[in-house]
N, C-alpha and C positions, 0 to 999 in steps of 0.2 A: 448457107452462111459462109461469108468470105473470111479468110484468116486476117487477123489484125497484127500489125507490127507491135511487138512488146519491147519498148525501149528500155534503156538502162535506168537504174534507180532502185530504191528500197524494195525488197520482196519481189525481185524480178523472177526468181525461180517459182515463187507461188503463183504469180500472175501468168507465167508461161504454162505451168501445170493446169491451172483453171482454164486457160484458153484452149489447150489441147484436148482436155476432157470434154469441154463444151462442143468443140468441133466434132469429136468422135461420137458423142451422144446424138447430135443433131444430123450427122451425115452418114453414119454407118448403115448400109442397106440391110434391112431385115426381111426375111422371107420364111416360108414353110420348109422344114427339113424332116426327113424320115430317119429314124434311128431305132434299130431293133424292132422293126415292124410297128413303130408308133410314130405319129406325126406331131411335130412341135411347131407352133406358130411363132412368128416374130423373133427369130434367132439367126445365128450365123455360125459357120465353122471357124475354127481357130485360124486356118489358112486364109480364109476370106478376110478375116480381120487383119491379119498380117499384110496381105496384099493391099487392102484399101488404105490402111494407116501408113504403110510405107510410101505409097504414092503421095499421100497428103503431106507427109513430113518433107519429102524431097521438093515439093512445090512451095512449101511454106517458107517465107523469107526469114522467119525466126530460127530456122534450122539450116542445115547445109544440104545441097544436092547429093553429097557423098554419104548421106545416111544409109547404113546398110540394113539388110533384112534382119540380120542377127540383133542389131540395136533396136529395131522395131519390136522384136520378140521380147527383149528385155523390158521395154516400156509397157507392153501388154501384160507382162508378169506383174508389174507394179499396179496396173489397172485391176488385175484379179485380186491381188493382195489387199488393195484398198477399197474394194467393193465398187469399182466403176462398172465392172462386168461380173457375172457369176455364171456358173455352169447351169445346164437346164434343170438341175435338181436343186438350184438355189444355193450351192456351196461356193464359198469364196474364202479369202484369208491366207491362202497358200500361194507360193510363187511357182507352181508346177505347170504353168502354161507352156505349151509346145506348139510348134508349127505343124499341125496335123488336122484331122477331120473331126475332132471333138467339138460338140455343140455348146455355144455360149449365148447368153442374152444380156441385155443391158440391165443394170441394177434397177430393181423395182423401186418406185417412189410412192409417196403418200397421196398421189393423185388417184386414189382407188376408192371403191365403195366400202372397203373393209381393211382392217389392219392385220387380218389373219395370216397373210403371206409373209409378214415381217415381224410379227409379234406373237410370242407365246402367251396366250390369254391366261394361263395359270399364274403368270407373274403379276397380273393386275389385281390390285386390292380395292374392292368397291368402297370400303370404309375410307380409304385415302381420298378417293374421288369426292365422296360426300363431304368430307371435311374441307377439302380444297375449294369446293363450290360454295358451301354455306357458312363455314366457321371463319369469317373474314371480318376485317374492320372496314371503316368507311372508305378507305383507300383501296380496298380489295386485297390487302395483304393478309395472308393466312395467320390466324391466331392459334397457337399450339396448345393442345391440352396437356402434353407432357412438357412442363417447363424446364426439365433437365436438358432438353434438346434445343433450348432457346439460344440465340446468339448472345454471347457474353456482353454485359453492359459496357465494358471498356471498348469493345469493338463497335457497338452502336454509337458510343460517344465519339469515337474517332471518325465514323462515317458522317455524323452530324457536323463535325468540325469542318470537313472538306466540302460537304454539300453547301454549307452556309458561309464559307470563307469569303471575305474576312469578317463577317458579321456574326461570328459564333458567340452565343450569349454568355458562355462561361468565361469570365474575365481572368480566371486564374491560370489559363494555359500559357505556356512559355511563348515568347515572341522572338526567339533567336532565328537567325537566317538558316533556312533549310528545315524549319520545324514541320512544314507541310509534307516534306518528303519522308520524314520520320513517321508521321501519322499514316501516310500511305503505305509504308512498309509494314506498319503494325497490322493493318487490314490484310495486306497481301500475305503476310506470314500466317495469319489465322486460317485463311482459305487454303493456303498451300499445304497445311498439315492435316487436312481432312483425309479420312481413310479411303474414300472413293469420290469420284467427281459428282457434282451436283445433279447432273442428268443421269447418273448411276451407270454402272457397267451393264446391267441387264437390259436397259433401254438404249444402249449405244446404237444398235442397228436401226432403231426407229428414227432417232434424230439424224443419223448420217443419211438416211433415205431422203430427208427433206432437202438435202443439198442439191439434189437433182432438179428441184422445182423452185429454187430461190429466185429465178428470173421472173416467175409468175408470183408477184408479191402477195396478192390476195389469197391465192391457194396455199402458198407457203405459210402465211400468217395463220390461216385457219388450221393447217396441219400442226403447227407448233402450239396453238392454243389447246388443242385436244391432247397432244402428246404431253404437255407440261402438267395437265391435270392428272396424269397417271403417276406423277412423282410422289414419294412420301412427303407428307406435309412439312416436315422439317427442312427437306431439301428445297421444296418450292418456296418456302419463306426465305431461306438464305439466298436463293436465286433472285427472288423479287427485290430484296434489299440490295444485292450486289448490282443488278442491272439498273436499278434506280440511281445508285451511287455513280456508276459509270456514265450514265446519260447526263446526270447533273454536273459532274466534274467536266465533262466534255463541253458543256454550254456555259461554264463559269469562266468568264473572261478575266476575272480578278485573281484567279488562282495562278500562282507562279508555275513555271514549267516543272514537271516532276522528273525530268531527265535532261541531261546535257546533250544527249545524242538522238533521242527519239521525241517525236511529238506526243502530246498528251494522249490522243486517241490510240496511236500505235503502242504506246507504253502500256495502256490498260489492257488492250487486246492481247499483247504478248504476255503480260503478267497473269491474267486470269483465265486464258483459254484452256490451259491444261486442267485447271481445277473445275472447269465447267463441263468439258467433254473430253474423254479419252477412253480407249479400250483397255481391257484387262491385260491383253497380250502385248500392249505397247507396239502396235504395228507401225511401219514407216508412214510418214506423212500424216500421222494423227494430228500433229500440231497445226499443219496447214488446213486440214479439214475443220478443226475446232475454230481456228481463227476466222475462217469464212462464215461459219454459223454464228459465232459470237458477235461478229460485226453486224450481221443482219438483225440479230436479237436486240443488240444495243440500240439500233436505229428505230426499232419497232416494238420496244419492250412494253409500252403502255397497252397496246392492243393484244400482244401475245400473252401477257400475264394477267389479263382480265378475263373473267368468265363470260363467254358469249351469252347474251340474254336468251337467245333461242335454245341453247343447250340447257340452260338452267330451267326453262319452262318444260323442256322435254323430260328432264330428270324428275321434276316435281310430278308431272303427269304419270311417269312410270312408277314412281314410289307409291302414289295414290292407288294405282292399279294393283300393285303387289299387295298393298295393305288390304284392299277390298277382296282380293282372291284369298288371302290368308284368313280373313274374317269369314268368308263364305265356307271355307273348309272346316274351320273350327266351330262355327255356330250356324249350321245350315238352316235350321228352323227359324232362328231369329233373322237370318239374312232374307229368307223368303218373305217374312212378315214386313221387313223394312223396305225391301226392294222387290215388290211383286212384279211378275211379268204380266202382260195383257191377258194371257190365258188363265193364270192363277187368280187374277183380279176378277175375271168374269165368273169364276167358280165361287169366290168369296162373296161377291155382290151381284147376284143374278138379277135383283130387282132394279138395279141402277139403270136408268134410262139414258140413252145417249142423246145429248142435246143436238138439235139440228144445227148445222153450220149456219152462222149468221148471214153469210153472203147468199146462200141458196134460199134462205127464208126471205130475204129482202127481194129477191127476184120473183118469188111466187106471190107477193102482195100485189093487188091491183094497182094500176098506175093512178096516182092522185094528181090531178091538174094543179098547177101553181095558182094560189089565191092570194091576191094582194090584200094586206091588212092595213088598217088605219094606224098610223104611228101616233104615239102619245106625245103630246107637247105640253110643256109647263107654261 
């Protein structure tokens, strides 16, 4: 992958960071290394990373040929702190990277057969998944059993106002200049005062892992579909309502600008990114990571926040299997009577004759020549 020139403009630092991370992920050579008599596949030493990235930065027109090796080490410290890379034991989050022989690998992504490497399965609540899959309205939005966790009616009213602007059915709302900005701030204040982000602190690593595969839209969308089903139902509902709002506002050409300095899309991403995704430790560049993920989710919210039909079928089949296993353990005699095996059926009905297969019986009949019959005419 060839480096691209990142020109001046809004969020240049963000775009430059994303460009450098992508170049590193796609180009950094990976090979087998031995450490303490054990082999590790697909990794690199700290010094190898410094050497390769230093050469890349010096050749990259976005940087200067005078980039030093020490500056490269500082950038790799940020890579480690923000989970672009991790040590061979999966540890990251500190800036203790040094120019030495310690082994590192690229951040694991959700392009895996399992979430076990990046998710503590003890944090997964099966009841939340069941409710997120089945307890939904016609639009696929979660219906909460605990109404105390519902979005307040005044927030829902504000959302409807902006989504349907200027055709809001309530004729009693004010019509002064800037009213729409006040409504937007009402929604923003509600989400800003939540105790934790919508994607939760405990699933932060899971969602950050998706950042590595955003260029593969189908894979990233499927990963986010599954990950969002892990959320507490109240969080998933609030996320669904917010993403729908952001997408509708972005496409509403009748809505006046919500900011004098930022476009509507940039304004929404900047306003809501922190309440959607952030870590408990407030590491550097959280805001940049969140903005990238939120932008992708806003563009693909309908697919991401709908339940995949294949997954729903798989869940139903698994539940039916678990119920049958439980019934078998609780009532073994009744189970044998209702669901006999071929062996037990033969014991119960020894006199039952097996009917000859129709096809073989037909082959054993003597061949009958075709005889033309006289047709009946009226």
